[in-house]
N, C-alpha and C positions, 0 to 999 in steps of 0.2 A: 430426378434431380430437382424439379420444382418443389416437391414435398420436402426434400431434405433442406433446401434453402429456407423455407418457411419455418420448419421445426427449429433450425439453428437460430433464426431471429427470435422466435418465441422463447427459446431456452435462455438466450442472453437477456432479454427483457425481463423474463420471470426471475432470473437470478438477481438482477438489479433491484427488482421489487422486494425480494426477500431480504436483501441487505438493508433496505429502508423499511423494514417490517412495521406495519401499522396495526394497532390492536383491533380495529373494527373488522377488517378483512371481509367487507361486503363483496359479493360477486353478483354480476348482473348479466342476464341474457335478454337480448332484444331482437326478435324477428322483425325485419324491415321490409317495406314495400315502397317503391318510389317511381319516379319518372325521369328518364335519362335524356339529356339534351347534348347537341354538338357531336363532334366526331368527323369533321371534314378531313379528307385526304387530298393531296395534290397528285395528279397523274401527269406523266409526260409522254409525248409521242416522239416519233423519229425526227420530227422537225424541231425538237426541243421546246415546243410550246407546252404550257401547262394549263390545266383546268382543275376545278375542284369537283370532288365526288363526295357525296354525303352518306352517312349512315342514317337509317330511319330512327326517329325518336320513339322509344318504346318503354313499357313498364319494366322495372328491374326488381330483383329480390335479393335480400341480404340477411346476414346474421352478424350481430355485433356482440362480442363478449367483453365485459369490462370488470376490472377489479381495483380495489383501493391500493394506492401507493403511499399516500399520506392523508392527512385530514382533508385536503382539498383536491388533490390530483388523483386521476385514475389512469391505469393502463388500459389499452383497448386492442382487440384483435378483430378485424373486419374482413369478411368475405362477401363479395357482391357479384351477382351474375345477371346478365341479360342477353337475350337473343335478338339480333337485329338483322338488317339486310341492306345492301348497297342500293342507292337510289337509281342506279343504272348499271348496265353490264360493265364490270371493271376492265375486262380484257377478253379477247376471244378464247384465251386459255381457260377461263373460268366459266363453267356451265351452270353453277349454282351461286347465287348472290347472298345466301344466308351466312351469318357469322355470329359466333358466340364469344362474348367478352367477359372475362372474370378478373376482378381485382381482389388481391389478398394482401392486406396491409396490417402492420403492427405499429402502434403509436400510443396516443393518450389524449386526455382532455384536461383543461383547467377552467375554472369558473371565472367569468369577468363581471358578473353581477349576481347578487343574492336576492332572496325574497321568495314569494310563492311561485314565481316563474323564473328560476335561475337560468342564466344564459352561459353556455360553455363554448369555448373555442376548442376544436378538435382537429387532429391531424395524424398522419402516419406515413410510413415508408414501406415499400414492398414491391410487388410484381404485378404486371398486367399480362394476362394470357389471352391472345387473340387466336381463335380457332375457326377457320373457314370450314363450311360444311362440305365444300368441294374436296373430295379425297385427293385430287391431284395437286392441291396447294398445301404448302407447309404451314404448320402453326408457328406463331411468333410469341416469344416471352421477353418482356422488357422491364427494366426497373421503372418505378413510378412513385408518386407521392400524392397525398391529398390534404386539403385543408377545408374546414367547414365550420359551421356554427349550428348549435342545437339548443333546445330547451326541453324540459320535462315537466309535465303537469301531474302532480301526485294524485292518485285515486285512493290508495290505501297504503299501509306501511310497506307492503311488498309489491305494489303494482303502480305503474305510472304510464302516461302517454308520452311518447317522445316524437318531436318534430324537428326537422332540420334540413340543411342543404350542404352539399359538398362540391368541390371542384377537384377533378383528377387531372394530373399532368403526367404523361408518359414520355420517357426520354428516348429520342431518336437522334442519330446523326443527320445533319441536313442533306446528306447524299445517300440516305438509306433506301434500300429497295426491299419490299416485303411481299409476302404471299407468292413465293416463287415455286415453279416446278423445276424439272431438270434443265429446261432451256430458257425460260422466260420468267419475269417478275411482273405481277399485276399492277403494283402501285409503287411510285417513287415519292419519297418524303422530302419536302423542301424547307422544313423548319426543324428546330431542335426539340420542340415540345408538341405533343398531341394532346389537346384539351377536350375534356368532357365535363359536364356538370349535371347535378341532379337535385331534386327535392325528394324527401322521404319522410315516412312516418312509421311508428311501430309501438308495440307494447313492451315495456321493460319490466321484467320479473327480477326482484331482488331477493337474494338468499343470505 
């Protein structure tokens, strides 16, 4: 189901890009490495008191594909993964605090300044997949978006360094409960958005 949703989004965006065909048709592949911040969750107890529980800040890895839409804009497909763990036991039902988080987004970028160090605003929409390592807890997949800023330093005609940062917002209902087993849920969400941010760098190969 997750793969089908992503493929559908990719097809729709790809079709739109074909309608606005651009002669250059450059294609870019950028392996990324970065560092992820944030990711607090609110937990509730039987007395309805809440406290925050955090995910550890860790290195993340990604792959960014970009293609020309017109003379200035590019379409982008981003997949980003990192493995984290909760800062404390989330609930007696969870024996393992590790969790893998994957973002898969489709979107694009537009330049906001030119020159040797062009600056781009980038963003996208897609899905966040949260996968606890504890086999007793269910995975969660939610809609999400990102917005960021990036720059590229050219090294040669087909190679450049890319640096940037992004903010990810995952959509929850304010009364959502996640990471459930048959009887209980480990975490309750008290806000509509779950926020993470990152800084990243990579090598861009242009074809």
